[in-house]
C-alpha positions as CSV (number, residue, x, y, z in Angstrom):
1,X,0.0,0.0,0.0
2,X,1.4,3.4,-1.0
3,X,1.4,6.2,1.5
4,X,-0.1,9.5,0.6
5,X,2.4,11.6,-1.5
6,X,3.1,15.3,-1.1
7,X,4.1,17.8,-3.7
8,X,5.5,21.3,-2.9
9,X,5.1,24.1,-5.5
10,X,7.4,27.1,-5.2
11,X,5.6,29.7,-7.4
12,X,7.0,33.0,-8.7
13,X,4.6,35.8,-7.5
14,X,5.4,38.4,-10.1
15,X,2.0,38.7,-11.8
16,X,-0.5,35.9,-11.8
17,X,0.6,33.8,-14.8
18,X,2.9,31.5,-12.8
19,X,0.3,30.8,-10.2
20,X,-2.4,30.2,-12.8
21,X,-0.4,27.5,-14.7
22,X,0.7,25.8,-11.4
23,X,-3.0,25.7,-10.3
24,X,-3.8,24.0,-13.6
25,X,-1.3,21.2,-13.0
26,X,-2.3,21.0,-9.3
27,X,-6.0,20.4,-10.2
28,X,-5.1,17.7,-12.6
29,X,-2.8,16.0,-10.0
30,X,-5.5,15.9,-7.3
31,X,-8.0,14.4,-9.9
32,X,-5.6,11.6,-10.7
33,X,-3.9,10.9,-7.4
34,X,-4.4,10.8,-3.6
35,X,-1.8,13.5,-3.1
36,X,-1.3,16.5,-0.7
37,X,-0.3,19.8,-2.3
38,X,1.5,22.7,-0.6
39,X,2.4,26.1,-2.2
40,X,4.8,28.9,-1.4
41,X,4.5,32.2,-3.1
42,X,4.1,36.0,-2.7
43,X,2.1,39.0,-3.9
44,X,-1.4,38.6,-5.5
45,X,-0.5,35.0,-6.4
46,X,-1.1,34.0,-2.8
47,X,-4.7,35.2,-3.0
48,X,-5.7,33.2,-6.0
49,X,-4.0,30.0,-4.6
50,X,-5.9,30.4,-1.4
51,X,-9.1,31.0,-3.3
52,X,-8.7,27.5,-4.9
53,X,-8.5,26.0,-1.4
54,X,-4.8,25.1,-1.3
55,X,-2.4,25.5,1.6
56,X,0.0,28.3,0.8
57,X,2.9,29.9,2.7
58,X,3.4,33.6,1.9
59,X,7.0,34.8,1.5
60,X,8.6,38.3,1.1
61,X,7.8,39.9,-2.3
62,X,10.5,40.0,-4.9
63,X,9.8,42.3,-7.9
64,X,11.7,44.6,-10.2
65,X,11.6,48.3,-9.3
66,X,8.9,50.2,-11.3
67,X,8.1,53.8,-11.8
68,X,4.6,55.3,-11.4
69,X,3.8,54.4,-15.0
70,X,4.4,50.7,-14.4
71,X,7.7,50.8,-16.4
72,X,10.6,48.7,-15.3
73,X,13.0,51.1,-13.6
74,X,16.4,49.6,-14.5
75,X,18.5,52.2,-12.7
76,X,16.7,51.8,-9.3
77,X,16.8,48.0,-9.7
78,X,20.5,48.1,-10.1
79,X,20.9,50.4,-7.1
80,X,18.9,48.0,-5.0
81,X,21.0,45.0,-6.1
82,X,22.2,44.2,-2.6
83,X,18.6,44.3,-1.3
84,X,17.6,41.8,-4.0
85,X,20.4,39.4,-3.0
86,X,19.3,39.8,0.7
87,X,15.7,39.0,-0.3
88,X,16.8,36.0,-2.4
89,X,18.8,34.7,0.6
90,X,15.7,35.1,2.8
91,X,13.7,33.2,0.3
92,X,16.3,30.4,0.2
93,X,16.2,30.2,4.0
94,X,12.5,30.2,4.1
95,X,12.1,27.6,1.4
96,X,14.6,25.3,3.1
97,X,12.7,25.6,6.4
98,X,9.3,25.0,4.7
99,X,10.6,22.0,2.7
100,X,12.0,20.4,5.8
101,X,8.7,21.0,7.6
102,X,6.5,19.7,4.9
103,X,8.8,16.8,3.8
104,X,7.4,16.7,0.2
105,X,8.3,13.9,-2.2
106,X,8.6,16.1,-5.3
107,X,9.4,19.9,-5.6
108,X,7.9,21.9,-8.5
109,X,9.5,25.3,-9.1
110,X,7.8,27.7,-11.4
111,X,10.6,30.3,-12.1
112,X,11.8,30.4,-8.5
113,X,15.5,30.0,-8.0
114,X,15.3,29.9,-4.2
115,X,13.0,26.8,-4.4
116,X,15.4,25.1,-6.7
117,X,18.5,25.8,-4.5
118,X,16.7,24.7,-1.3
119,X,15.5,21.5,-2.9
120,X,19.0,20.8,-4.2
121,X,20.5,21.3,-0.8
122,X,17.9,19.0,0.7
123,X,18.4,16.4,-2.1
124,X,14.8,16.5,-3.3
125,X,13.7,15.7,-6.9
126,X,12.9,18.9,-8.8
127,X,10.7,19.7,-11.8
128,X,11.3,23.2,-13.2
129,X,8.7,25.2,-15.1
130,X,10.2,28.2,-16.8
131,X,9.9,30.2,-20.0
132,X,12.6,32.7,-19.3
133,X,15.9,30.9,-19.0
134,X,18.1,33.7,-20.3
135,X,18.1,37.2,-18.9
136,X,17.7,40.1,-21.4
137,X,18.9,43.4,-20.0
138,X,16.5,46.4,-20.1
139,X,17.1,49.5,-22.2
140,X,19.2,51.2,-19.6
141,X,22.1,49.2,-21.2
142,X,21.4,50.4,-24.8
143,X,24.6,50.1,-26.7
144,X,26.2,53.5,-27.6
145,X,29.7,52.4,-28.5
146,X,32.0,49.3,-28.6
147,X,32.7,49.4,-24.9
148,X,29.0,49.5,-24.0
149,X,28.4,46.6,-26.3
150,X,31.2,44.6,-24.7
151,X,29.9,45.3,-21.2
152,X,26.3,44.6,-22.2
153,X,27.2,41.3,-23.8
154,X,29.4,40.1,-20.9
155,X,26.8,40.9,-18.2
156,X,24.1,39.1,-20.1
157,X,26.3,36.1,-20.8
158,X,27.5,35.8,-17.2
159,X,24.0,36.1,-15.7
160,X,22.5,33.7,-18.2
161,X,25.2,31.1,-17.5
162,X,24.4,31.3,-13.8
163,X,20.7,31.0,-14.5
164,X,21.3,28.0,-16.8
165,X,23.0,26.2,-14.0
166,X,20.1,27.0,-11.5
167,X,17.3,26.1,-13.9
168,X,19.0,22.9,-14.9
169,X,19.2,21.5,-11.3
170,X,15.8,19.8,-12.0
171,X,15.3,16.4,-13.5
172,X,13.4,18.2,-16.3
173,X,12.9,21.8,-17.5
174,X,9.4,22.2,-18.8
175,X,9.0,25.2,-21.1
176,X,5.3,26.3,-21.4
177,X,6.0,27.6,-24.9
178,X,5.5,26.4,-28.4
179,X,8.2,24.8,-30.5
180,X,9.5,26.8,-33.5
181,X,8.3,28.5,-35.6
182,X,5.7,29.6,-33.0
183,X,8.0,30.1,-30.0
184,X,7.1,33.4,-28.2
185,X,10.1,33.9,-25.9
186,X,12.8,32.8,-28.4
187,X,15.7,35.0,-27.1
188,X,14.9,34.0,-23.5
189,X,15.4,30.3,-24.2
190,X,19.1,30.0,-25.0
191,X,20.2,27.0,-23.1
192,X,23.8,25.7,-22.7
193,X,24.3,22.7,-24.9
194,X,24.9,20.3,-22.1
195,X,21.4,21.1,-20.6
196,X,19.4,20.9,-23.8
197,X,18.4,17.3,-23.3
198,X,16.5,18.3,-20.1
199,X,14.5,20.9,-22.0
200,X,11.0,20.0,-23.1
201,X,8.6,22.4,-25.0
202,X,5.1,21.4,-23.6
203,X,3.0,24.3,-24.9
204,X,0.9,26.7,-22.7
205,X,-0.4,25.3,-19.4
206,X,-4.1,26.1,-19.6
207,X,-6.6,26.0,-16.7
208,X,-9.4,25.5,-19.3
209,X,-9.3,24.5,-23.0
210,X,-11.5,26.2,-25.6
211,X,-13.4,23.0,-26.4
212,X,-14.7,23.0,-22.8
213,X,-16.9,26.0,-23.6
214,X,-19.9,26.6,-26.0
215,X,-19.3,28.2,-29.4
216,X,-18.4,31.9,-29.5
217,X,-21.8,33.2,-30.6
218,X,-23.6,31.1,-27.9
219,X,-21.5,32.7,-25.2
220,X,-22.2,36.1,-26.6
221,X,-25.9,35.4,-26.4
222,X,-25.5,34.3,-22.7
223,X,-23.7,37.6,-22.1
224,X,-26.6,39.4,-23.9
225,X,-24.2,40.6,-26.6
226,X,-25.4,38.8,-29.7
227,X,-23.9,40.2,-32.9
228,X,-21.5,42.6,-31.1
229,X,-17.9,43.1,-31.8
230,X,-16.6,41.9,-28.4
231,X,-13.3,43.4,-27.3
232,X,-11.8,41.7,-24.2
233,X,-9.2,43.8,-22.3
234,X,-7.4,41.5,-20.0
235,X,-5.3,43.5,-17.6
236,X,-2.5,41.7,-15.8
237,X,0.9,42.1,-14.3
238,X,2.0,44.0,-11.2
239,X,-0.3,46.6,-9.6
240,X,1.5,49.5,-11.3
241,X,1.5,47.7,-14.6
242,X,-2.2,47.1,-14.3
243,X,-3.0,50.7,-13.4
244,X,-0.9,52.0,-16.2
245,X,-2.6,49.7,-18.8
246,X,-6.1,50.6,-17.6
247,X,-5.3,54.3,-18.0
248,X,-3.9,53.7,-21.5
249,X,-7.0,51.9,-22.8
250,X,-9.5,54.5,-21.5
251,X,-9.2,56.7,-24.7
252,X,-9.8,53.6,-26.8
253,X,-13.0,52.7,-24.9
254,X,-14.2,56.3,-25.0
255,X,-13.7,56.6,-28.7
256,X,-15.7,53.5,-29.6
257,X,-18.4,54.1,-26.9
258,X,-19.1,57.5,-28.4
259,X,-20.5,56.4,-31.7
260,X,-20.4,52.7,-32.4
261,X,-23.1,50.6,-30.9
262,X,-21.8,47.4,-32.4
263,X,-18.8,47.3,-30.0
264,X,-18.8,46.1,-26.4
265,X,-15.7,46.2,-24.2
266,X,-15.2,43.8,-21.3
267,X,-12.4,44.7,-18.9
268,X,-11.0,42.5,-16.3
269,X,-8.6,44.4,-14.0
270,X,-6.7,41.4,-12.6
271,X,-7.2,42.4,-8.9
272,X,-8.1,39.3,-6.8
273,X,-8.5,41.5,-3.7
274,X,-11.6,43.2,-5.1
275,X,-15.1,42.0,-6.3
276,X,-16.1,45.2,-8.0
277,X,-18.3,44.8,-11.2
278,X,-20.1,47.4,-13.3
279,X,-21.9,47.2,-16.7
280,X,-23.4,49.6,-19.2
281,X,-24.7,49.1,-22.7
282,X,-21.2,49.1,-24.2
283,X,-18.8,48.5,-21.4
284,X,-18.4,45.9,-18.6
285,X,-15.7,46.2,-15.9
286,X,-14.8,43.5,-13.4
287,X,-12.0,43.8,-10.9
288,X,-11.7,40.0,-10.8
289,X,-13.3,37.0,-12.4
290,X,-12.8,33.5,-11.3
291,X,-13.0,32.2,-14.8
292,X,-12.0,34.6,-17.6
293,X,-11.8,32.0,-20.3
294,X,-15.5,32.4,-21.5
295,X,-14.6,36.0,-22.3
296,X,-11.5,34.8,-24.2
297,X,-13.6,32.3,-26.1
298,X,-16.3,34.9,-26.9
299,X,-14.1,37.9,-27.8
300,X,-13.2,39.0,-31.3
301,X,-10.0,40.7,-30.3
302,X,-7.9,40.5,-27.1
303,X,-6.2,43.6,-25.7
304,X,-3.3,42.6,-23.5
305,X,0.0,43.7,-21.9
306,X,1.9,40.8,-23.6
307,X,2.5,38.5,-20.7
308,X,3.6,35.1,-21.7
309,X,0.7,33.2,-20.3
310,X,-2.0,35.5,-21.7
311,X,-0.5,35.6,-25.2
312,X,0.0,31.8,-25.2
313,X,-3.7,31.3,-24.2
314,X,-4.9,33.7,-26.9
315,X,-2.9,31.8,-29.5
316,X,-4.4,28.5,-28.3
317,X,-7.9,30.0,-28.4
318,X,-7.3,31.5,-31.9
319,X,-7.7,35.2,-31.0
320,X,-6.1,38.2,-32.7
321,X,-4.4,40.5,-30.3
322,X,-3.7,44.2,-29.7
323,X,-0.6,44.2,-27.5
324,X,0.5,47.2,-25.5
325,X,3.8,45.8,-24.0
326,X,5.2,47.2,-20.7
327,X,7.9,49.8,-21.5
328,X,11.5,48.7,-20.6
329,X,10.3,45.1,-20.2
330,X,12.4,43.0,-22.6
331,X,10.3,39.9,-22.2
332,X,7.0,41.6,-23.0
333,X,8.6,43.5,-25.8
334,X,9.9,40.3,-27.4
335,X,6.7,38.3,-27.0
336,X,4.8,41.2,-28.6
337,X,7.2,41.4,-31.5
338,X,7.1,37.7,-32.1
339,X,3.3,37.6,-32.0
340,X,3.2,40.4,-34.5
341,X,5.6,38.6,-36.8
342,X,3.3,35.5,-36.7
343,X,0.6,37.8,-38.2
344,X,-1.8,37.4,-35.3
345,X,-1.2,40.7,-33.4
346,X,-0.7,44.4,-33.7
347,X,1.7,46.1,-31.3
348,X,1.2,49.6,-30.0
349,X,3.8,51.0,-27.6
350,X,2.6,52.7,-24.4
351,X,3.8,56.2,-25.6
352,X,2.2,56.1,-29.0
353,X,-0.7,58.4,-29.7
354,X,-4.4,57.5,-29.3
355,X,-5.0,57.5,-33.0
356,X,-2.4,54.8,-33.6
357,X,-4.1,52.7,-30.8
358,X,-7.6,53.2,-32.3
359,X,-6.5,52.4,-35.8
360,X,-4.8,49.2,-34.7
361,X,-8.0,48.0,-33.1
362,X,-10.1,49.0,-36.2
363,X,-7.7,47.0,-38.4
364,X,-7.8,43.9,-36.2
365,X,-11.6,43.9,-36.0
366,X,-12.2,44.6,-39.7
367,X,-9.4,42.5,-41.3
368,X,-10.2,38.9,-42.1
369,X,-6.5,38.2,-42.5
370,X,-5.8,38.5,-38.8
371,X,-8.7,36.3,-37.9
372,X,-7.8,33.6,-40.4
373,X,-4.1,33.6,-39.4
374,X,-5.0,33.4,-35.7
375,X,-7.3,30.4,-36.4
376,X,-4.6,28.7,-38.5
377,X,-1.9,29.1,-35.8
378,X,-4.4,27.8,-33.3
379,X,-5.0,24.7,-35.4
380,X,-1.2,24.1,-35.6
381,X,-0.7,24.2,-31.8
382,X,-3.8,22.1,-30.8
383,X,-1.6,19.1,-30.4
384,X,-0.1,20.5,-27.2
385,X,-1.5,19.2,-23.9
386,X,0.9,20.8,-21.3
387,X,-1.1,19.9,-18.2
388,X,-1.1,16.2,-19.2
389,X,2.6,16.3,-19.9
390,X,3.5,18.0,-16.7
391,X,1.2,15.8,-14.6
392,X,2.7,12.6,-16.3
393,X,6.2,13.7,-15.5
394,X,5.4,14.6,-11.8
395,X,3.4,11.4,-11.1
396,X,6.2,9.3,-12.7
397,X,8.7,10.8,-10.2
398,X,6.2,10.2,-7.4
399,X,5.9,6.5,-8.3
400,X,9.7,6.3,-8.1
401,X,10.0,8.3,-4.8
402,X,7.1,7.1,-2.7
403,X,8.0,3.8,-1.0
404,X,5.7,0.9,-0.9
405,X,4.9,-0.4,2.5
406,X,3.8,-4.1,3.1
407,X,0.2,-4.7,4.1
408,X,0.0,-6.3,7.5
409,X,-2.6,-9.1,7.8
410,X,-4.1,-9.7,11.2
411,X,-5.6,-13.0,12.2
C-alpha cells in the first residue's frame, strides 16, 4: 500500500501567470492521485492560490523596481541590487525551512531559483517550469559604443550562464511555450548545450481549453451581446502595470463608446482583492473574475500587456491581439514582437498616440487576415497538452520516490 504523497510548489509571485499555470497542474494532480499539495509564493498569487483551497505559505515579495507608469526602472533595480540578494537569501532560508517542515516527495519550481536551491540542498527531486531561462537586460544598457556593447554582452552572458545552472538542477525543464516557428520567448530560451536534453517544450499550461466552452456566438448570447464586436481587455501584471494599462486603454474605450453601438468592451482588471463589477450598454468592468476563459472564447479581439501566459492562451484560443507591452520590459517586448511577426497581433507602444491605438483595433476587427491567421496558428498548436505532460512527469517521479509499505494481515 502506498502512503499519501506530497508535492511542494514554489511559485513566482510576479503577476498571476505563474500561479495560474501551477494551479492547472495542481488540479489535474488531485484528480488523478491521492496527493497533498503545498504552495509557497508572494504577492497577489497568494490570494488566487488560497481561493482555490490550497495550503500556501506567503513569503517576502521580490519584484523589479517600477516607476509610477508601471515601467521597469532599471536604474533603481541596479541600485537596489544588494537588497535583492538579501531577499533571495531570505527566500532560500524560508524555502529550506518549509521543505524540511512539509517533507514533500517532489518539488515543482515555477521560475523560483530559491526553491530550486533549497530542494537541491535537501536532495529533493525537482521539476522546473520556466519560460525565461536567459536574462535580457532592459534599455538602460542600450549600446552606444563598442565598450558599451562589450559590457552589455558580458553581463548578459554571465548572468545567463548562472541562470542556466540554476534552472538545470531539476530532472526536467518544462517550457510552457511552443516549438519553432511559434515560439514566443525565443531570445529567453538560449540553453547551454549540455542542458538541452533536459528541455521540453510542452506548450501553454491552460486552466481550461476552448473545447470545454460553448461556441463563440452562444457565449455572446448568454452575455446578452449577440452580434456585437466583443473586445476583451485582459489587464494583468504588477499593480502598477495594471493601473498603467487601464489608464492607457481609456481613450480607446471612450472613442468606440461615443458612436459605435456594435462594440462592447469587457475589462477584467486582474485584482483578486476586489469583487467590483459594473456594466453599461457598451462596457463591462470586473476587478476580478474566477474564470475569464469564457470572455476569451467569446471575444473578437484580445487587448493585453503581452505577458507570456496571456499571449499563449490567446494563440491556443485562436484570437487576434492588440498588444501594448510594458515599456522597458524585454520579455513583454519580445513576446509582442514575435506575436506580430506571426501575423496574429498588432503592437502599439505605451507612448504612441491615441489615433495609432484606435487604428490598430479597427484593423484587427475589420481585417479577415488576422482572424484567419489566428485560427490557422491555433489549429497548428492544438496538439499540445501541457497539463497532461507536466502531470505525467510529476506522477512518474512520485511512483519512483514514494516507498511501498507491506500490508499487515491480522488473524
